[in-house]
N, C-alpha and C positions, 0 to 999 in steps of 0.2 A: 398428744404424746410427741416427744421429740423424735426426729429421725436419726437412725444410726448411720454413721459415716459410710458412704458408698466406697467399697474397696475394689480395686482392679486386681487381676492376677499378679501384676507387677508389684503392687503394694504388699500383697500377701507374701510374695516371694522374698521381698526385701525384709519384711518383718520376721519371718520364721527361719530364713536361711535356705540355701539350695537343697540340702539333704532332707530337712523336715518338709519342705515343699513337695519334693518328689514322693516321699512316703505318704504325705497327706493326700496327694492325687490318687495314689494307689488305694488308700483307704476309702475314698469317695467312690471310686470305680467298683470296689468290692461291697459297697453298701454298709460300711462299718458304722456310719453315723445313724443312730436311731433316737426317736423321741425328741427331735430338736424343738426348743421353745425360745421365745423372746420374752424377757421380763424387764420392761422399762428399757434401759440402755445396756442390758446384758443379754448375751446369747448363751444358752445352755444346751447340752445334749449328752447322751451316752455314746461312747466310741469303743467298739470292739477292737482288741489288739492282740497282744501276745499271751494274755491270760484268759481263763475261762469266763471271768466276770468282766463286764465292760468298764472302761474308765469313765469317771465323771469329769467333764471338761466344761469350762465356761470362760468367756471373754467379755470384759467390761469396757465400755467406751465413754468418752466425754464428747463435747461438741466437735473436737478437732482430731482426736487420735484414740488409739487403744491405750487404756490406762493400766489394766492388770489382766493377767491370765491365771487360771487356777485349774490344775489337773491332778487327779489322784495318782497319776504316774510319778509325780514328784512329792508324794506324801501329802497332797492337798496344801502344799506350801505356795503362798501367793508370790507371783513373779511380776516384777515391774514391766512396764510396757516397752521393753527393749528386746525381749527374746521370748520364745515360746517353744512348745514341743510339737511333735508330728500330729498329735490328737487335736491340738488347737488349730493347726494348719488345716486339718480335715474339716473342722467346724467352720472356719472362715471360708474355705472353698465352697462348702455346701451353702452358706449364706449368699455367697457371690453367684452361684449357679442357680439355686432354687430357693430364693427367699420366701416363696409361698409355702414351702414345706414346714415353716416354723409356726408353731401354735402360739397364739398370744396368751400370756399368763399374767394373772393379777400380780400386783406388787406384794411384798412380804407382809406389810401391815394388813392389807385386805385379807390375805390368806389366814393370818393369825386370828383376826377378828372372827372368822367363821368357825374356829375350833372351840370346843367346850373346854371348861376348866380341867376336866379329867384328861382330855386329850393333850392339853398343853402340859400338864404335870408329867404325863408319860413321856412326851417328847423331851422335856427338860431333863428328866432322870436319865434317859438314854444318852442325851448329849453330855451330861456330867460324867457318865461312865466312860465315855470316849475321850473326854477332856478333863482329866483329874486336876490340872492346874486351875481351871475355872472353878471346879468344885472346892478347891482349897481357898481360892479368893472369896468364895461365897460363904464358907463356913468358919474360916479362921480369922481372928482379929489381926490387924497389921502388927509387925514387930515393934516393941517399945524402943525405938531409936536404933542407930547403927552401932553394933559392937565391933571394936577394932581388934581383930585377931590376925596376927601376922600370916601372910600368904606363904605357901611353900614355893620359894623361888626356883627350886630344882624342877618342879613341874613345868613352870614357864620356860625354863632353860631347855627342857626336853622338847617342848613344843617348837621353840625356835630352831633347835637342831633338826627336828623332823621336817620343818619347812625347807631347809636347805638340802638335807640328805635325800628327800623324796623327789627333789626337783631334777629335771634333766640338765644336760650340759649344753643345751642349745643356746643360741645368742639371746633369745627372748625369755629365758628361764627366770630372769630377775623379776619379771612382771608377776608371774604366779607366786614367787616367793614373797614379794612385797605385799601382795593381796593377803596371803596367810599371816604375815606379820602385822598387817593393819588390824586383823581380827583380834590379835593378842593385845595390841596397844589400845583397842577399844575398851578392853577390860580396865586398863589403867585410867582411861578417861572416866569410866563409871565409878571407880574408887574415888577419883578426885571430886566427882559430883556429890559423893557421899561425905566429902570433907575428910576422907581417909587418905591423907597425903603420904603417909609412910608406905602403905601398900602400893599406891599409885607410883611413887618414886622407885620402889623396888622393882616393879614390873618394867618401867621405862629403862632402868639401868640394865636389867637382864637382856632386854631386847637389843639395846644399843651395843652393849659389850659383845654379845654373841654374834650380832650382825657384823661387827668389825673383825671378829676372828675369822669370818669367811670372806670378807670384803675383797681381798686381793685375788681371790680365786675366781671371781666373776667379772664379766665385762659389763659395767654399769654405765653405758654410754649416755643414756637419757636420765640418769640419776634416780632411778626408781628406788634402789636401796638407800641411796644418799638421802632421799626425802624421808624415809623411815627414821634414819638416824637424826635428821634435823627435827622431825616431829618429837622424838624422844628428848632432845635437848630443850625444845620449847616446853614440853610437858614437865621436865625436871625444873625448869626455870619457874613455871607457874607454881609448882609445889613449894619451891624455895620462898617465893613471894608470899604464899598463903600460910606458911608455917614459921612465923618470926621467932618463936620462943624455944623450939626444940633444938638445942645446940648440936646434939648428936646427929639428928636427922639432917640438919643443915650441912654439917660437915660431910656426911655421906653423899648428899646431893652434889655439893661442890666438887668432891673427889671424883664423882662419876662424870660431871661435865668437863673437868680438867682432863680426865683420861681420854675423852672423845676429842677435845681440843688438841691434846698432845699427839694423838694418832694422826690427826689431820695434818698438823705441822710436820711431824717427822716423816710422813709419807709424801710430802711435796705439795699438799693443799688440794683436797677434793672439794672444798667448799662445804664441808659438813658442819662447820661453825662459822660465825663471823670472825673477821680478823681480830677484833677485840670483843669477845662475847659480852653482851650487855648484862648477862646474869652475874658476871663478876664485878660489875661496877655499880649497878642500879639497886640491887637487892641485898647488898652485903654490908656488914659492919666494918669499921677500920681494922679490927682484929682479924676478921676473915680475909680481908684484902691482903693483909700482911702474910697470912698463912698461904694464900695462893701465890704470893710473890716468892715465898720460900720454895714452893714447888717449881716455879719457873727457874729459879737459880739451880735447883737440882737437875732439871731437864737440860739446861745449858751445859752444866758440868759433865753430864753423862754423854751428851752429844760430842763434846770435845774429847772425852776419854775414849769413846768408841770410834773416833775419827769420822763422824757423820756430820760434822759441823759444816754449814754453808752460810753464805752471806744472807740468803733469803730467810733461812731458819732463824739466824741471829736477829734479823730485823723483826720478824714476827714475834718472837719471844721478847725482844727488847722493847717493842712498842707496848706490849701488854704490861711488862714490868714497870715501865715508866708511868703508865696510866694508873696502875695500882698503887704506886709509891709516890705519886706526884706531891701529896701533902706531907709526906714524912721526910723526903730527901731535901737536903740543902741544894742550892743552885749548882754548886760545884759537883756534888755527888750525882745529881741528875745529869749534868753534862758529861761526866765521866762515863756513866753507865750507857748513856745514849751513844757516845762515840765508840765505846767498846762493842756495842751491839749493832753498829751501823744504822741507828735509828735517826737518820739525818733530819727528817721532817720535824720530829719532836725537839731535836737539838736546836735547829734554826729558829723554831717558834719560841723556845725559851730565851735564846739570845736576843731576838728582836723584842721580846717583852722587857728584857733588861737593858734595851737600847745599846747593846754591844754589836753594832752593825758590821764593823770590820770583821769580827770573828764569825758572824753569821755568813758573810760573803765567802770567807775562807772555807767554812764547812760546806756551804752550798756548791762551791766550785768543784768539789770532789764528785759530784753526781752528774750523770749524763742521761740522755733519753727523756722519756716522758716525765720522769720524776723531777727533773729540773724545772719543768713547766709548772708543776704544783708548787715548788719552792718559789719560783718567780712570782706567782700569784700571791704567795704569802708576804713577800716583800712589799708588793703593791698595797695589800691590806693594811700594812703597818706604815704606809706613807714613805717608803724608802725606794722610790722609783729610780732616782739617779744612780744609786748604788747597784741596783739589779740590772739597769740598762747597760752599765759599763761591763758587768760580768757577762751578761748574755751576748753582748756585742763580740766579746773575745771568743766565746764559745761558738758563735755563729761563723766566725772566720775559720775556726780550727776544725769543726765537726765535718764529717763526710756527708751526713744527712742534713736535714733542713729544719729540725725541730726548734732549735733556739731562734733561727732566723724567722720562722713562721710566727713564733710568739712575739718577737720584737716588731715585726711588720704590723700585726694586729694591735699590739700595744700602742704603737705610734699612730695608727689610724684612729684608735679610740681617743687619742689626745689631739687629733687633727694635725699631727706633725707629718705632712705629706712628703717632704723631702727625705726625712729619715725613713719613712715607710717605703719610698721608692728605692732607696739604697738597699734595703733588705730584699725587696722584690727582685732587683737585679742580681743580688747574690744568690737567691733561690733559683733564678733562671739559669745561672751559670752551672749550678749543680743538677738542675732538673730542666733541661732546655726543651720544654713542651709548649705547645700552642696555648694551653690554658694559662701558663705563667707569663707568656708573651702578652696575652690580652690584659693581664693584671698590670704589667708594666705600662702598657699603652694607656690604660685608663688613668693611672696616676700621673704619667708624664704629660698627658693632654691637659690635665687640671693645672699642672705647674707651668705649662707653656714651653716645655723642653722636648716635645716628642720628636722633632726632626733629628736632633743630635742623638737622642737616646735610641731612636729607630736605627740610625746608621751604625751605632755601636753594637746593637744586638745582631744585626745582619752580618757585620764583620766577624763577630764572635762565631756565629753559626757556620759561616763559610770557612773560617779557620779550622773549625772542628769537623768540616765535611759532613755537616748534619743536613743532608738533602731533604730528609723526610719532613723536618719541622719547617724548613724553608718553603717546601711545597705547600704544606698546610697553611702557612702564613699567607702565601700568594693566593690560595683559594679563599681564605678568610677575608682578604682585602679585595676580593673580586677580580684579581689579575690571573685569569685562567691561562692566558698566553705565557706568562712567566712561569706558572706551575708546569706547563707542558715543556717549556724550554729546559727547565731544571731536570725534569725526568729524562728527557731526550739526551741531555749532556751526560747524565750519569749512566746511560745504557751502553754497554760495550757494543762494538760493531761486529758484524758478521753473524753467523748462525747462532753463536752462543749468546747473542743479545737477548734471547728469551729467558735468560737466568739473571735475576737481580744480583748485583755484586756490591751493593752499597747499603749501609744501615739496614741490613736485611730484616731485623726483628720487627720493624714497623713499616718499612717502605711499601711492601705489597699492598697493605690496606690503604695507605696514602695514595698510591697509584690508582687503585680502584675508585677511591673517592674522586680523584681527578678525572678519571674516565667517565664517571656518572655525571659530573658537573659539566663536562665539555661535549656531551653527545650531540647537542644541537648546533653549537658553533664550530666545533672541530671534530666531526664524526670520524674522519680517518685516524686522527690521533687516539680517539677513544677505542677504535678497532685495534690499533696497535697495542695499546695497553691491555686490553682484554685478551689479546692473543698471547701476550707475555704471561699473563696469569694462567691461561689455559695450559701452556707448556710447563709452567711451574707445578701445577696440580698433577698433570700426567706424570711428570718426573717423580712425584711423591708416591706414585702407585696406590693401589687400593680402590675398591669399588666406590667408597665414599668420596674420594677425590675425583674419580671419573664422573660421578653424578653431578658434583658441583661444576666441574669443567663443562659438562653438557649444558648446564644452565647458562653459562657465559657464552657458549657457542651459539645458543639460540639468540642471545643479545646481538652477537656479531652478525648472524644471518639477517636479523631484523634491520640492522644499520645498513648493511649492503643493499637490502631491498629498498630502503628509503632513498639511498643514493642512486638507485636504478643501476646497480652494478652486479647483476646476478652471476656473470661470468667470473668475476673476482671471487665471489663466494664459492662457486663450484670448484675453481682451481685450488682455493685454500683448503676446503674440507677434503678434497681428493688427496692433496699433498699430505695433510695431517694423517689420514687413514693409511697412506703408503708408508709414512715415516714410522708409524707405530703398529704396523701390520701384525706383529707377533703378540700384541696385547689383546688376547681374546676377550677378557672382561671389559676392556674399553670398547671393543667393537660391539659387544652386547648392549652396553649402555647407550652408545651412539644410535643403535637401531631402535631401542626403546624410546629415545628422545626424538626419533624421526629425523635423524641427521645422517 
């Protein structure tokens, strides 16, 4: 016989939860478990609780874990191996503490074989009285096919309303609501399995529309309710695909999907549907596509009338409209609608297909940001590299950010045009004077043999911009610690105020600390000075958190003084620091805790 998994108290606690574990311990102490048996890989027992009659509880195992628990406290409903009740906790704890108390029982087949026919008939009749559904399956023939009777959609609407109205207003209420709604959509799935797509679609529509009526009232950060709506859209799409001949039902389904799509667009885009729902394009006839296009026109007109029109909404509706009507519109009609709805991607693609490159460039030039990168890739796909390079070069010079310049640099690198790539790398560096960009310039310039002149130009630019932090980082990157310290020392004001950084403040403290760490061995006194500056900066910022960090750096300073065999310098410094900040009681507490 296989061995049942050995469980520790920690395993049981994790499985049943803290509250059930405590109640289970109390039940074991009170002797509530009676008649425990082991039958194969299952433990069974009676457990006395809050009722006069004991509960019937059992736990089944496989080779590695608990698979199911069953207890009459839950109406003898089988529960998967992820949770259990206090009676199951008591049974498991008894098995852990006193496994010898369990009587070995034969398996069910052996027990039944020992019964006489009369005994078995009596047992079966008793079972059928308690389980009328089984008696029905035994005596009644299966139904002659599935009869399609329209469901009462009001009943499902009431169920959805109840799921929302009975929920709390806590932040996590959406999870309970979505669980209740999943139970309802499971019925729609069942109807679809019976090929009853009309009732399946009706339920999906009710769940989706009712959920949207409550959607704005709940914080659906993780998308629990959104996934329910997405599931409904997918279910409606499946019904549409599987019901090709019922024109009335198909229109009902398309109307429902468009209502969800319009809600999503009009409310700014929750991601409830795709940008271009595949259900509108893959499973529809030309006539249906035209009908949806008319709905889009109506939506656009109503947005304009209600003064809710925005460029983003126009683009979303416009892209859908062009995809729906692509085969019906002339080129000029397509371009007109695309421009009216700011659907630049579609307009440029059509112009490139027509080899109207100059017009494509003109339309593409109106776009900025990441959208221009997508358009640039489109030009390359159509072999119009020269045209897009010229446009992107102009944008790279004009833009404040570096999106166009980054695209051009990578584009030139892919074509092995290193000089052009270096030009863009230098442009990016002027807008983003960081070490990482400097390193990219260096890599390209070395390949081209121009690094000496390029390096001089970049350093001159940084000095002109008084960008000490990047100059320090470059010096450290190039192994010139002495130059890094010289730059930091030159930027530090003289006198007592020198402990406050007054240059490129957003990044320099981190750079100075990096320099301090790199120079501890070769320039320990300089490292001490930099650490002391940072300690003063942290103390000036106040707060226990800052004081704790300051103490960590003070420990570093003490260690460096010890290596230098200068204990008196450390003693004088820490005494001076304590005296200077004698009124900061929290700082003094942290200094004491750190042994300083």
